[in-house]
All heavy atoms as a GROMACS GRO file, in nm:
protein
  636
    1MET      N    1   7.567   4.135  17.311
    1MET     CA    2   7.617   4.266  17.350
    1MET      C    3   7.635   4.264  17.502
    1MET      O    4   7.546   4.229  17.576
    1MET     CB    5   7.517   4.374  17.310
    1MET     CG    6   7.565   4.512  17.344
    1MET     SD    7   7.454   4.647  17.299
    1MET     CE    8   7.423   4.618  17.128
    2SER      N    9   7.750   4.304  17.544
    2SER     CA   10   7.781   4.303  17.687
    2SER      C   11   7.746   4.436  17.753
    2SER      O   12   7.722   4.537  17.686
    2SER     CB   13   7.931   4.276  17.705
    2SER     OG   14   8.006   4.388  17.659
    3LYS      N   15   7.746   4.431  17.885
    3LYS     CA   16   7.723   4.552  17.964
    3LYS      C   17   7.826   4.659  17.926
    3LYS      O   18   7.793   4.777  17.913
    3LYS     CB   19   7.732   4.517  18.112
    3LYS     CG   20   7.714   4.633  18.206
    3LYS     CD   21   7.727   4.586  18.349
    3LYS     CE   22   7.738   4.701  18.444
    3LYS     NZ   23   7.759   4.659  18.582
    4LYS      N   24   7.949   4.615  17.906
    4LYS     CA   25   8.057   4.708  17.870
    4LYS      C   26   8.030   4.774  17.735
    4LYS      O   27   8.052   4.893  17.717
    4LYS     CB   28   8.191   4.635  17.868
    4LYS     CG   29   8.310   4.725  17.842
    4LYS     CD   30   8.440   4.647  17.857
    4LYS     CE   31   8.560   4.728  17.819
    4LYS     NZ   32   8.601   4.827  17.916
    5HIS      N   33   7.976   4.698  17.640
    5HIS     CA   34   7.945   4.753  17.508
    5HIS      C   35   7.836   4.860  17.518
    5HIS      O   36   7.844   4.964  17.453
    5HIS     CB   37   7.903   4.642  17.411
    5HIS     CG   38   7.872   4.691  17.274
    5HIS    ND1   39   7.969   4.730  17.185
    5HIS    CD2   40   7.753   4.711  17.212
    5HIS    CE1   41   7.913   4.772  17.074
    5HIS    NE2   42   7.781   4.761  17.087
    6ILE      N   43   7.733   4.832  17.598
    6ILE     CA   44   7.625   4.930  17.617
    6ILE      C   45   7.682   5.057  17.679
    6ILE      O   46   7.650   5.169  17.636
    6ILE     CB   47   7.512   4.871  17.704
    6ILE    CG1   48   7.444   4.757  17.629
    6ILE    CG2   49   7.411   4.979  17.742
    6ILE    CD1   50   7.348   4.675  17.713
    7GLU      N   51   7.770   5.041  17.778
    7GLU     CA   52   7.832   5.157  17.842
    7GLU      C   53   7.913   5.238  17.740
    7GLU      O   54   7.906   5.361  17.739
    7GLU     CB   55   7.924   5.111  17.956
    7GLU     CG   56   7.984   5.226  18.034
    7GLU     CD   57   8.070   5.179  18.150
    7GLU    OE1   58   8.045   5.071  18.206
    7GLU    OE2   59   8.164   5.254  18.184
    8GLU      N   60   7.985   5.170  17.653
    8GLU     CA   61   8.064   5.240  17.550
    8GLU      C   62   7.973   5.315  17.454
    8GLU      O   63   8.005   5.427  17.413
    8GLU     CB   64   8.153   5.141  17.475
    8GLU     CG   65   8.269   5.089  17.557
    8GLU     CD   66   8.348   4.978  17.489
    8GLU    OE1   67   8.319   4.946  17.371
    8GLU    OE2   68   8.437   4.922  17.554
    9CYS      N   69   7.861   5.256  17.417
    9CYS     CA   70   7.765   5.324  17.328
    9CYS      C   71   7.713   5.452  17.392
    9CYS      O   72   7.701   5.556  17.326
    9CYS     CB   73   7.647   5.232  17.295
    9CYS     SG   74   7.688   5.096  17.185
   10ILE      N   75   7.683   5.444  17.522
   10ILE     CA   76   7.633   5.562  17.594
   10ILE      C   77   7.741   5.669  17.600
   10ILE      O   78   7.715   5.787  17.576
   10ILE     CB   79   7.582   5.523  17.734
   10ILE    CG1   80   7.456   5.436  17.718
   10ILE    CG2   81   7.553   5.648  17.818
   10ILE    CD1   82   7.411   5.370  17.845
   11ARG      N   83   7.864   5.627  17.632
   11ARG     CA   84   7.976   5.723  17.636
   11ARG      C   85   7.993   5.793  17.502
   11ARG      O   86   8.007   5.915  17.496
   11ARG     CB   87   8.107   5.653  17.670
   11ARG     CG   88   8.132   5.638  17.814
   11ARG     CD   89   8.270   5.574  17.838
   11ARG     NE   90   8.272   5.521  17.970
   11ARG     CZ   91   8.289   5.596  18.078
   11ARG    NH1   92   8.307   5.725  18.068
   11ARG    NH2   93   8.286   5.541  18.198
   12ASP      N   94   7.996   5.714  17.394
   12ASP     CA   95   8.013   5.771  17.260
   12ASP      C   96   7.900   5.869  17.228
   12ASP      O   97   7.924   5.976  17.171
   12ASP     CB   98   8.019   5.660  17.155
   12ASP     CG   99   8.146   5.576  17.163
   12ASP    OD1  100   8.242   5.618  17.230
   12ASP    OD2  101   8.147   5.467  17.102
   13SER      N  102   7.777   5.832  17.263
   13SER     CA  103   7.662   5.919  17.237
   13SER      C  104   7.674   6.050  17.315
   13SER      O  105   7.646   6.158  17.262
   13SER     CB  106   7.532   5.850  17.274
   13SER     OG  107   7.509   5.741  17.187
   14LEU      N  108   7.717   6.040  17.441
   14LEU     CA  109   7.733   6.161  17.523
   14LEU      C  110   7.844   6.251  17.469
   14LEU      O  111   7.830   6.373  17.467
   14LEU     CB  112   7.759   6.125  17.669
   14LEU     CG  113   7.637   6.074  17.745
   14LEU    CD1  114   7.678   6.016  17.879
   14LEU    CD2  115   7.534   6.184  17.762
   15GLU      N  116   7.953   6.190  17.425
   15GLU     CA  117   8.062   6.269  17.366
   15GLU      C  118   8.012   6.341  17.241
   15GLU      O  119   8.043   6.458  17.219
   15GLU     CB  120   8.184   6.181  17.335
   15GLU     CG  121   8.258   6.130  17.457
   15GLU     CD  122   8.323   6.239  17.541
   15GLU    OE1  123   8.342   6.354  17.494
   15GLU    OE2  124   8.355   6.210  17.658
   16GLY      N  125   7.933   6.271  17.160
   16GLY     CA  126   7.874   6.333  17.041
   16GLY      C  127   7.780   6.446  17.078
   16GLY      O  128   7.776   6.550  17.010
   17TYR      N  129   7.704   6.427  17.184
   17TYR     CA  130   7.611   6.530  17.232
   17TYR      C  131   7.688   6.657  17.270
   17TYR      O  132   7.652   6.767  17.229
   17TYR     CB  133   7.533   6.476  17.352
   17TYR     CG  134   7.443   6.577  17.419
   17TYR    CD1  135   7.325   6.619  17.359
   17TYR    CD2  136   7.476   6.630  17.544
   17TYR    CE1  137   7.242   6.712  17.420
   17TYR    CE2  138   7.393   6.723  17.606
   17TYR     CZ  139   7.277   6.763  17.544
   17TYR     OH  140   7.196   6.856  17.605
   18PHE      N  141   7.798   6.641  17.346
   18PHE     CA  142   7.877   6.757  17.386
   18PHE      C  143   7.941   6.823  17.264
   18PHE      O  144   7.948   6.946  17.256
   18PHE     CB  145   7.982   6.719  17.490
   18PHE     CG  146   7.929   6.722  17.630
   18PHE    CD1  147   7.891   6.605  17.694
   18PHE    CD2  148   7.916   6.841  17.699
   18PHE    CE1  149   7.839   6.606  17.822
   18PHE    CE2  150   7.866   6.845  17.828
   18PHE     CZ  151   7.828   6.726  17.890
   19LYS      N  152   7.986   6.744  17.170
   19LYS     CA  153   8.045   6.798  17.047
   19LYS      C  154   7.941   6.882  16.972
   19LYS      O  155   7.970   6.992  16.924
   19LYS     CB  156   8.097   6.686  16.959
   19LYS     CG  157   8.166   6.733  16.835
   19LYS     CD  158   8.217   6.615  16.752
   19LYS     CE  159   8.278   6.665  16.623
   19LYS     NZ  160   8.314   6.555  16.534
   20ASP      N  161   7.818   6.829  16.961
   20ASP     CA  162   7.711   6.899  16.891
   20ASP      C  163   7.674   7.030  16.960
   20ASP      O  164   7.626   7.123  16.894
   20ASP     CB  165   7.587   6.811  16.879
   20ASP     CG  166   7.606   6.696  16.782
   20ASP    OD1  167   7.705   6.697  16.705
   20ASP    OD2  168   7.523   6.603  16.784
   21LEU      N  169   7.693   7.038  17.090
   21LEU     CA  170   7.661   7.161  17.164
   21LEU      C  171   7.756   7.275  17.128
   21LEU      O  172   7.723   7.392  17.150
   21LEU     CB  173   7.666   7.136  17.315
   21LEU     CG  174   7.551   7.056  17.375
   21LEU    CD1  175   7.577   7.030  17.523
   21LEU    CD2  176   7.418   7.127  17.357
   22ARG      N  177   7.874   7.242  17.079
   22ARG     CA  178   7.975   7.341  17.038
   22ARG      C  179   8.000   7.446  17.147
   22ARG      O  180   7.996   7.567  17.121
   22ARG     CB  181   7.933   7.409  16.909
   22ARG     CG  182   7.930   7.316  16.790
   22ARG     CD  183   7.898   7.393  16.662
   22ARG     NE  184   7.909   7.305  16.548
   22ARG     CZ  185   7.805   7.248  16.488
   22ARG    NH1  186   7.681   7.270  16.532
   22ARG    NH2  187   7.822   7.169  16.384
   23GLY      N  188   8.022   7.398  17.269
   23GLY     CA  189   8.057   7.488  17.379
   23GLY      C  190   7.940   7.544  17.458
   23GLY      O  191   7.960   7.603  17.564
   24VAL      N  192   7.818   7.526  17.408
   24VAL     CA  193   7.701   7.572  17.483
   24VAL      C  194   7.682   7.476  17.600
   24VAL      O  195   7.690   7.355  17.584
   24VAL     CB  196   7.575   7.572  17.393
   24VAL    CG1  197   7.451   7.605  17.475
   24VAL    CG2  198   7.591   7.668  17.278
   25GLU      N  199   7.659   7.531  17.718
   25GLU     CA  200   7.643   7.446  17.836
   25GLU      C  201   7.507   7.378  17.836
   25GLU      O  202   7.404   7.443  17.812
   25GLU     CB  203   7.662   7.528  17.964
   25GLU     CG  204   7.806   7.570  17.984
   25GLU     CD  205   7.832   7.625  18.122
   25GLU    OE1  206   7.749   7.605  18.213
   25GLU    OE2  207   7.937   7.688  18.138
   26PRO      N  208   7.504   7.247  17.863
   26PRO     CA  209   7.377   7.175  17.867
   26PRO      C  210   7.299   7.206  17.994
   26PRO      O  211   7.355   7.255  18.091
   26PRO     CB  212   7.421   7.028  17.866
   26PRO     CG  213   7.555   7.030  17.930
   26PRO     CD  214   7.618   7.160  17.890
   27THR      N  215   7.169   7.176  17.990
   27THR     CA  216   7.085   7.192  18.109
   27THR      C  217   6.999   7.067  18.125
   27THR      O  218   6.962   7.003  18.027
   27THR     CB  219   6.992   7.314  18.099
   27THR    OG1  220   6.910   7.301  17.983
   27THR    CG2  221   7.070   7.444  18.090
   28ALA      N  222   6.970   7.033  18.248
   28ALA     CA  223   6.882   6.921  18.283
   28ALA      C  224   6.918   6.792  18.209
   28ALA      O  225   6.831   6.718  18.162
   28ALA     CB  226   6.736   6.959  18.257
   29MET      N  227   7.047   6.765  18.200
   29MET     CA  228   7.094   6.645  18.129
   29MET      C  229   7.046   6.515  18.192
   29MET      O  230   7.012   6.420  18.121
   29MET     CB  231   7.248   6.640  18.125
   29MET     CG  232   7.308   6.722  18.016
   29MET     SD  233   7.486   6.695  18.010
   29MET     CE  234   7.493   6.526  17.954
   30TYR      N  235   7.045   6.509  18.323
   30TYR     CA  236   7.009   6.385  18.391
   30TYR      C  237   6.869   6.341  18.351
   30TYR      O  238   6.848   6.228  18.308
   30TYR     CB  239   7.019   6.403  18.543
   30TYR     CG  240   6.999   6.274  18.619
   30TYR    CD1  241   7.102   6.182  18.631
   30TYR    CD2  242   6.877   6.245  18.678
   30TYR    CE1  243   7.084   6.064  18.700
   30TYR    CE2  244   6.858   6.127  18.747
   30TYR     CZ  245   6.962   6.037  18.758
   30TYR     OH  246   6.944   5.919  18.826
   31GLU      N  247   6.774   6.431  18.361
   31GLU     CA  248   6.636   6.399  18.325
   31GLU      C  249   6.624   6.366  18.176
   31GLU      O  250   6.553   6.273  18.137
   31GLU     CB  251   6.544   6.516  18.360
   31GLU     CG  252   6.398   6.486  18.336
   31GLU     CD  253   6.307   6.599  18.380
   31GLU    OE1  254   6.348   6.684  18.461
   31GLU    OE2  255   6.193   6.600  18.332
   32MET      N  256   6.695   6.441  18.092
   32MET     CA  257   6.691   6.416  17.948
   32MET      C  258   6.741   6.275  17.916
   32MET      O  259   6.677   6.201  17.841
   32MET     CB  260   6.776   6.518  17.873
   32MET     CG  261   6.781   6.493  17.722
   32MET     SD  262   6.915   6.576  17.635
   32MET     CE  263   7.059   6.490  17.696
   33ILE      N  264   6.854   6.238  17.974
   33ILE     CA  265   6.913   6.106  17.947
   33ILE      C  266   6.820   5.995  17.996
   33ILE      O  267   6.797   5.897  17.925
   33ILE     CB  268   7.052   6.092  18.011
   33ILE    CG1  269   7.150   6.194  17.951
   33ILE    CG2  270   7.105   5.951  17.998
   33ILE    CD1  271   7.174   6.182  17.803
   34LEU      N  272   6.765   6.011  18.116
   34LEU     CA  273   6.673   5.909  18.167
   34LEU      C  274   6.553   5.891  18.074
   34LEU      O  275   6.514   5.778  18.043
   34LEU     CB  276   6.625   5.944  18.307
   34LEU     CG  277   6.728   5.928  18.418
   34LEU    CD1  278   6.664   5.960  18.553
   34LEU    CD2  279   6.788   5.790  18.420
   35ASN      N  280   6.498   6.001  18.026
   35ASN     CA  281   6.383   5.993  17.936
   35ASN      C  282   6.420   5.931  17.803
   35ASN      O  283   6.344   5.852  17.747
   35ASN     CB  284   6.320   6.131  17.915
   35ASN     CG  285   6.241   6.176  18.035
   35ASN    OD1  286   6.182   6.096  18.107
   35ASN    ND2  287   6.240   6.306  18.059
   36VAL      N  288   6.536   5.965  17.751
   36VAL     CA  289   6.579   5.913  17.622
   36VAL      C  290   6.608   5.762  17.630
   36VAL      O  291   6.580   5.689  17.536
   36VAL     CB  292   6.705   5.990  17.572
   36VAL    CG1  293   6.772   5.920  17.457
   36VAL    CG2  294   6.668   6.132  17.534
   37VAL      N  295   6.660   5.717  17.742
   37VAL     CA  296   6.695   5.576  17.758
   37VAL      C  297   6.575   5.491  17.801
   37VAL      O  298   6.557   5.379  17.755
   37VAL     CB  299   6.811   5.560  17.860
   37VAL    CG1  300   6.835   5.416  17.896
   37VAL    CG2  301   6.938   5.623  17.805
   38GLU      N  302   6.491   5.548  17.885
   38GLU     CA  303   6.383   5.470  17.946
   38GLU      C  304   6.281   5.419  17.844
   38GLU      O  305   6.240   5.302  17.849
   38GLU     CB  306   6.314   5.552  18.055
   38GLU     CG  307   6.221   5.470  18.140
   38GLU     CD  308   6.169   5.549  18.259
   38GLU    OE1  309   6.105   5.654  18.239
   38GLU    OE2  310   6.196   5.505  18.372
   39LYS      N  311   6.238   5.503  17.752
   39LYS     CA  312   6.135   5.462  17.657
   39LYS      C  313   6.178   5.343  17.572
   39LYS      O  314   6.107   5.242  17.566
   39LYS     CB  315   6.089   5.579  17.570
   39LYS     CG  316   5.974   5.541  17.479
   39LYS     CD  317   5.920   5.658  17.402
   39LYS     CE  318   5.802   5.616  17.316
   39LYS     NZ  319   5.742   5.730  17.247
   40PRO      N  320   6.294   5.348  17.505
   40PRO     CA  321   6.333   5.231  17.426
   40PRO      C  322   6.361   5.108  17.513
   40PRO      O  323   6.336   4.995  17.472
   40PRO     CB  324   6.457   5.276  17.349
   40PRO     CG  325   6.504   5.401  17.413
   40PRO     CD  326   6.387   5.460  17.485
   41LEU      N  327   6.412   5.130  17.635
   41LEU     CA  328   6.434   5.018  17.727
   41LEU      C  329   6.303   4.947  17.754
   41LEU      O  330   6.293   4.824  17.741
   41LEU     CB  331   6.497   5.069  17.857
   41LEU     CG  332   6.505   4.969  17.972
   41LEU    CD1  333   6.598   4.853  17.938
   41LEU    CD2  334   6.550   5.038  18.099
   42LEU      N  335   6.201   5.023  17.792
   42LEU     CA  336   6.071   4.964  17.823
   42LEU      C  337   6.010   4.898  17.700
   42LEU      O  338   5.955   4.788  17.709
   42LEU     CB  339   5.976   5.071  17.878
   42LEU     CG  340   6.017   5.136  18.010
   42LEU    CD1  341   5.922   5.249  18.044
   42LEU    CD2  342   6.026   5.035  18.122
   43ASP      N  343   6.020   4.963  17.587
   43ASP     CA  344   5.963   4.911  17.463
   43ASP      C  345   6.025   4.776  17.426
   43ASP      O  346   5.954   4.679  17.399
   43ASP     CB  347   5.982   5.013  17.351
   43ASP     CG  348   5.903   4.982  17.226
   43ASP    OD1  349   5.792   4.923  17.238
   43ASP    OD2  350   5.950   5.016  17.116
   44VAL      N  351   6.156   4.769  17.426
   44VAL     CA  352   6.226   4.645  17.388
   44VAL      C  353   6.199   4.534  17.489
   44VAL      O  354   6.172   4.420  17.451
   44VAL     CB  355   6.377   4.671  17.370
   44VAL    CG1  356   6.454   4.541  17.355
   44VAL    CG2  357   6.401   4.761  17.250
   45VAL      N  358   6.206   4.566  17.618
   45VAL     CA  359   6.181   4.464  17.720
   45VAL      C  360   6.039   4.410  17.709
   45VAL      O  361   6.017   4.289  17.716
   45VAL     CB  362   6.211   4.518  17.862
   45VAL    CG1  363   6.161   4.423  17.969
   45VAL    CG2  364   6.361   4.541  17.879
   46MET      N  365   5.942   4.498  17.688
   46MET     CA  366   5.803   4.453  17.674
   46MET      C  367   5.786   4.361  17.553
   46MET      O  368   5.715   4.261  17.559
   46MET     CB  369   5.708   4.573  17.664
   46MET     CG  370   5.684   4.644  17.796
   46MET     SD  371   5.609   4.536  17.922
   46MET     CE  372   5.448   4.505  17.848
   47LYS      N  373   5.853   4.393  17.444
   47LYS     CA  374   5.846   4.306  17.325
   47LYS      C  375   5.904   4.169  17.355
   47LYS      O  376   5.847   4.067  17.318
   47LYS     CB  377   5.918   4.372  17.207
   47LYS     CG  378   5.838   4.484  17.146
   47LYS     CD  379   5.912   4.550  17.031
   47LYS     CE  380   5.833   4.672  16.983
   47LYS     NZ  381   5.908   4.754  16.889
   48HIS      N  382   6.018   4.165  17.421
   48HIS     CA  383   6.083   4.037  17.452
   48HIS      C  384   6.006   3.958  17.558
   48HIS      O  385   6.018   3.836  17.565
   48HIS     CB  386   6.229   4.058  17.493
   48HIS     CG  387   6.317   4.084  17.376
   48HIS    ND1  388   6.379   3.985  17.304
   48HIS    CD2  389   6.351   4.201  17.315
   48HIS    CE1  390   6.448   4.038  17.205
   48HIS    NE2  391   6.433   4.170  17.210
   49ALA      N  392   5.929   4.029  17.639
   49ALA     CA  393   5.846   3.964  17.741
   49ALA      C  394   5.706   3.933  17.685
   49ALA      O  395   5.616   3.896  17.760
   49ALA     CB  396   5.834   4.052  17.865
   50ASP      N  397   5.690   3.947  17.553
   50ASP     CA  398   5.562   3.922  17.486
   50ASP      C  399   5.446   3.999  17.550
   50ASP      O  400   5.335   3.947  17.562
   50ASP     CB  401   5.530   3.772  17.483
   50ASP     CG  402   5.632   3.692  17.404
   50ASP    OD1  403   5.678   3.742  17.299
   50ASP    OD2  404   5.667   3.581  17.447
   51GLY      N  405   5.475   4.123  17.592
   51GLY     CA  406   5.372   4.207  17.650
   51GLY      C  407   5.335   4.173  17.794
   51GLY      O  408   5.247   4.236  17.852
   52ASN      N  409   5.402   4.076  17.853
   52ASN     CA  410   5.373   4.035  17.990
   52ASN      C  411   5.438   4.134  18.088
   52ASN      O  412   5.560   4.131  18.108
   52ASN     CB  413   5.424   3.893  18.013
   52ASN     CG  414   5.388   3.838  18.149
   52ASN    OD1  415   5.405   3.906  18.250
   52ASN    ND2  416   5.341   3.715  18.151
   53GLN      N  417   5.357   4.218  18.148
   53GLN     CA  418   5.409   4.323  18.237
   53GLN      C  419   5.475   4.266  18.362
   53GLN      O  420   5.575   4.320  18.409
   53GLN     CB  421   5.299   4.421  18.275
   53GLN     CG  422   5.253   4.504  18.157
   53GLN     CD  423   5.142   4.600  18.194
   53GLN    OE1  424   5.120   4.630  18.311
   53GLN    NE2  425   5.070   4.648  18.094
   54SER      N  426   5.421   4.159  18.416
   54SER     CA  427   5.481   4.099  18.536
   54SER      C  428   5.621   4.048  18.505
   54SER      O  429   5.715   4.070  18.582
   54SER     CB  430   5.394   3.985  18.589
   54SER     OG  431   5.270   4.036  18.632
   55ARG      N  432   5.636   3.979  18.393
   55ARG     CA  433   5.767   3.927  18.353
   55ARG      C  434   5.864   4.042  18.325
   55ARG      O  435   5.980   4.040  18.370
   55ARG     CB  436   5.755   3.838  18.229
   55ARG     CG  437   5.887   3.772  18.193
   55ARG     CD  438   5.880   3.689  18.066
   55ARG     NE  439   5.765   3.601  18.065
   55ARG     CZ  440   5.704   3.560  17.954
   55ARG    NH1  441   5.747   3.597  17.836
   55ARG    NH2  442   5.600   3.480  17.961
   56ALA      N  443   5.817   4.143  18.252
   56ALA     CA  444   5.902   4.257  18.219
   56ALA      C  445   5.947   4.330  18.345
   56ALA      O  446   6.064   4.367  18.358
   56ALA     CB  447   5.828   4.353  18.125
   57ALA      N  448   5.855   4.349  18.438
   57ALA     CA  449   5.890   4.417  18.564
   57ALA      C  450   5.996   4.337  18.640
   57ALA      O  451   6.090   4.395  18.695
   57ALA     CB  452   5.766   4.435  18.650
   58GLU      N  453   5.980   4.206  18.640
   58GLU     CA  454   6.080   4.120  18.708
   58GLU      C  455   6.216   4.135  18.641
   58GLU      O  456   6.318   4.150  18.708
   58GLU     CB  457   6.033   3.974  18.703
   58GLU     CG  458   6.121   3.882  18.784
   58GLU     CD  459   6.067   3.739  18.786
   58GLU    OE1  460   5.944   3.721  18.789
   58GLU    OE2  461   6.150   3.647  18.783
   59TRP      N  462   6.219   4.131  18.509
   59TRP     CA  463   6.346   4.146  18.436
   59TRP      C  464   6.411   4.280  18.465
   59TRP      O  465   6.534   4.290  18.476
   59TRP     CB  466   6.324   4.134  18.286
   59TRP     CG  467   6.286   3.997  18.238
   59TRP    CD1  468   6.278   3.881  18.311
   59TRP    CD2  469   6.248   3.960  18.105
   59TRP    NE1  470   6.238   3.777  18.232
   59TRP    CE2  471   6.220   3.823  18.104
   59TRP    CE3  472   6.235   4.033  17.987
   59TRP    CZ2  473   6.180   3.756  17.990
   59TRP    CZ3  474   6.195   3.966  17.872
   59TRP    CH2  475   6.169   3.828  17.874
   60LEU      N  476   6.329   4.384  18.476
   60LEU     CA  477   6.381   4.518  18.500
   60LEU      C  478   6.415   4.543  18.647
   60LEU      O  479   6.484   4.639  18.678
   60LEU     CB  480   6.277   4.622  18.454
   60LEU     CG  481   6.256   4.631  18.303
   60LEU    CD1  482   6.127   4.707  18.272
   60LEU    CD2  483   6.375   4.697  18.236
   61GLY      N  484   6.364   4.458  18.734
   61GLY     CA  485   6.389   4.476  18.876
   61GLY      C  486   6.308   4.588  18.936
   61GLY      O  487   6.353   4.656  19.030
   62ILE      N  488   6.187   4.611  18.880
   62ILE     CA  489   6.099   4.715  18.932
   62ILE      C  490   5.962   4.655  18.960
   62ILE      O  491   5.928   4.547  18.911
   62ILE     CB  492   6.086   4.836  18.837
   62ILE    CG1  493   6.025   4.796  18.702
   62ILE    CG2  494   6.221   4.905  18.818
   62ILE    CD1  495   6.000   4.913  18.607
   63ASN      N  496   5.884   4.727  19.038
   63ASN     CA  497   5.749   4.685  19.071
   63ASN      C  498   5.660   4.692  18.947
   63ASN      O  499   5.674   4.782  18.864
   63ASN     CB  500   5.696   4.780  19.181
   63ASN     CG  501   5.558   4.746  19.226
   63ASN    OD1  502   5.461   4.774  19.156
   63ASN    ND2  503   5.549   4.688  19.344
   64ARG      N  504   5.566   4.599  18.934
   64ARG     CA  505   5.478   4.595  18.817
   64ARG      C  506   5.397   4.724  18.804
   64ARG      O  507   5.376   4.775  18.693
   64ARG     CB  508   5.384   4.475  18.825
   64ARG     CG  509   5.301   4.458  18.699
   64ARG     CD  510   5.197   4.347  18.717
   64ARG     NE  511   5.096   4.355  18.614
   64ARG     CZ  512   4.998   4.445  18.607
   64ARG    NH1  513   4.987   4.538  18.699
   64ARG    NH2  514   4.912   4.444  18.508
   65ASN      N  515   5.351   4.780  18.916
   65ASN     CA  516   5.276   4.906  18.911
   65ASN      C  517   5.363   5.021  18.860
   65ASN      O  518   5.316   5.108  18.787
   65ASN     CB  519   5.217   4.940  19.048
   65ASN     CG  520   5.107   4.844  19.088
   65ASN    OD1  521   5.040   4.786  19.003
   65ASN    ND2  522   5.091   4.825  19.218
   66THR      N  523   5.489   5.021  18.900
   66THR     CA  524   5.583   5.123  18.852
   66THR      C  525   5.603   5.108  18.701
   66THR      O  526   5.601   5.207  18.628
   66THR     CB  527   5.719   5.110  18.925
   66THR    OG1  528   5.697   5.127  19.065
   66THR    CG2  529   5.819   5.212  18.874
   67LEU      N  530   5.617   4.984  18.656
   67LEU     CA  531   5.632   4.959  18.512
   67LEU      C  532   5.510   5.011  18.437
   67LEU      O  533   5.523   5.082  18.337
   67LEU     CB  534   5.652   4.810  18.484
   67LEU     CG  535   5.650   4.772  18.336
   67LEU    CD1  536   5.761   4.841  18.258
   67LEU    CD2  537   5.658   4.620  18.321
   68ARG      N  538   5.393   4.976  18.487
   68ARG     CA  539   5.269   5.018  18.420
   68ARG      C  540   5.261   5.171  18.411
   68ARG      O  541   5.228   5.226  18.306
   68ARG     CB  542   5.148   4.963  18.494
   68ARG     CG  543   5.017   4.998  18.426
   68ARG     CD  544   4.903   4.913  18.479
   68ARG     NE  545   4.779   4.946  18.415
   68ARG     CZ  546   4.746   4.917  18.289
   68ARG    NH1  547   4.830   4.852  18.214
   68ARG    NH2  548   4.630   4.952  18.239
   69ARG      N  549   5.294   5.240  18.520
   69ARG     CA  550   5.293   5.387  18.521
   69ARG      C  551   5.390   5.443  18.418
   69ARG      O  552   5.357   5.535  18.342
   69ARG     CB  553   5.328   5.438  18.661
   69ARG     CG  554   5.329   5.591  18.672
   69ARG     CD  555   5.359   5.641  18.812
   69ARG     NE  556   5.470   5.577  18.879
   69ARG     CZ  557   5.598   5.607  18.859
   69ARG    NH1  558   5.633   5.701  18.772
   69ARG    NH2  559   5.693   5.545  18.925
   70LYS      N  560   5.509   5.384  18.410
   70LYS     CA  561   5.609   5.432  18.315
   70LYS      C  562   5.567   5.403  18.170
   70LYS      O  563   5.592   5.483  18.080
   70LYS     CB  564   5.746   5.369  18.345
   70LYS     CG  565   5.806   5.424  18.473
   70LYS     CD  566   5.939   5.361  18.503
   70LYS     CE  567   6.002   5.422  18.626
   70LYS     NZ  568   6.044   5.561  18.606
   71LEU      N  569   5.501   5.290  18.148
   71LEU     CA  570   5.452   5.258  18.014
   71LEU      C  571   5.348   5.360  17.969
   71LEU      O  572   5.347   5.403  17.854
   71LEU     CB  573   5.394   5.116  18.010
   71LEU     CG  574   5.493   5.002  18.025
   71LEU    CD1  575   5.419   4.870  18.044
   71LEU    CD2  576   5.588   4.995  17.907
   72VAL      N  577   5.261   5.401  18.062
   72VAL     CA  578   5.160   5.502  18.032
   72VAL      C  579   5.228   5.638  18.007
   72VAL      O  580   5.196   5.708  17.910
   72VAL     CB  581   5.055   5.513  18.145
   72VAL    CG1  582   4.965   5.633  18.127
   72VAL    CG2  583   4.973   5.384  18.153
   73GLU      N  584   5.324   5.675  18.093
   73GLU     CA  585   5.395   5.803  18.078
   73GLU      C  586   5.460   5.815  17.941
   73GLU      O  587   5.461   5.922  17.881
   73GLU     CB  588   5.504   5.816  18.185
   73GLU     CG  589   5.455   5.850  18.323
   73GLU     CD  590   5.566   5.846  18.427
   73GLU    OE1  591   5.685   5.835  18.389
   73GLU    OE2  592   5.533   5.851  18.546
   74HIS      N  593   5.517   5.704  17.893
   74HIS     CA  594   5.586   5.705  17.764
   74HIS      C  595   5.494   5.671  17.648
   74HIS      O  596   5.539   5.653  17.535
   74HIS     CB  597   5.705   5.607  17.768
   74HIS     CG  598   5.817   5.653  17.854
   74HIS    ND1  599   5.899   5.759  17.820
   74HIS    CD2  600   5.861   5.609  17.974
   74HIS    CE1  601   5.989   5.777  17.915
   74HIS    NE2  602   5.968   5.688  18.010
   75LYS      N  603   5.362   5.660  17.678
   75LYS     CA  604   5.261   5.632  17.577
   75LYS      C  605   5.287   5.501  17.503
   75LYS      O  606   5.259   5.487  17.385
   75LYS     CB  607   5.249   5.749  17.478
   75LYS     CG  608   5.203   5.877  17.546
   75LYS     CD  609   5.191   5.991  17.446
   75LYS     CE  610   5.128   6.112  17.509
   75LYS     NZ  611   5.212   6.198  17.582
   76LEU      N  612   5.339   5.403  17.577
   76LEU     CA  613   5.360   5.270  17.521
   76LEU      C  614   5.236   5.184  17.542
   76LEU      O  615   5.220   5.080  17.476
   76LEU     CB  616   5.484   5.204  17.582
   76LEU     CG  617   5.615   5.275  17.547
   76LEU    CD1  618   5.730   5.219  17.629
   76LEU    CD2  619   5.644   5.264  17.398
   77ILE      N  620   5.149   5.224  17.636
   77ILE     CA  621   5.017   5.164  17.656
   77ILE      C  622   4.921   5.277  17.692
   77ILE      O  623   4.963   5.386  17.727
   77ILE     CB  624   5.015   5.055  17.766
   77ILE    CG1  625   5.051   5.113  17.903
   77ILE    CG2  626   5.103   4.938  17.729
   77ILE    CD1  627   5.024   5.020  18.018
   78LYS      N  628   4.792   5.246  17.688
   78LYS     CA  629   4.691   5.346  17.726
   78LYS      C  630   4.648   5.326  17.868
   78LYS      O  631   4.657   5.226  17.927
   78LYS     CB  632   4.570   5.336  17.633
   78LYS     CG  633   4.605   5.380  17.493
   78LYS     CD  634   4.480   5.377  17.405
   78LYS     CE  635   4.518   5.426  17.266
   78LYS     NZ  636   4.405   5.436  17.177
   0.00000   0.00000   0.00000
């Protein structure tokens, strides 16, 4: 799956979201989208990194402490 394919999936999902709203104006979309995308992103990356937080943080391009905080926030670790 290419970067372009992921972008198309996101576009299609957002178009569906607006369609489902049926004209009602959305609120706080930015935060909602980040939360919806971040949890599965972290979950999948951690699985592929065999639970290695240092490796996962490197792949994600974020600090290991930031990754750990986000994993706790999303209840992916305790």
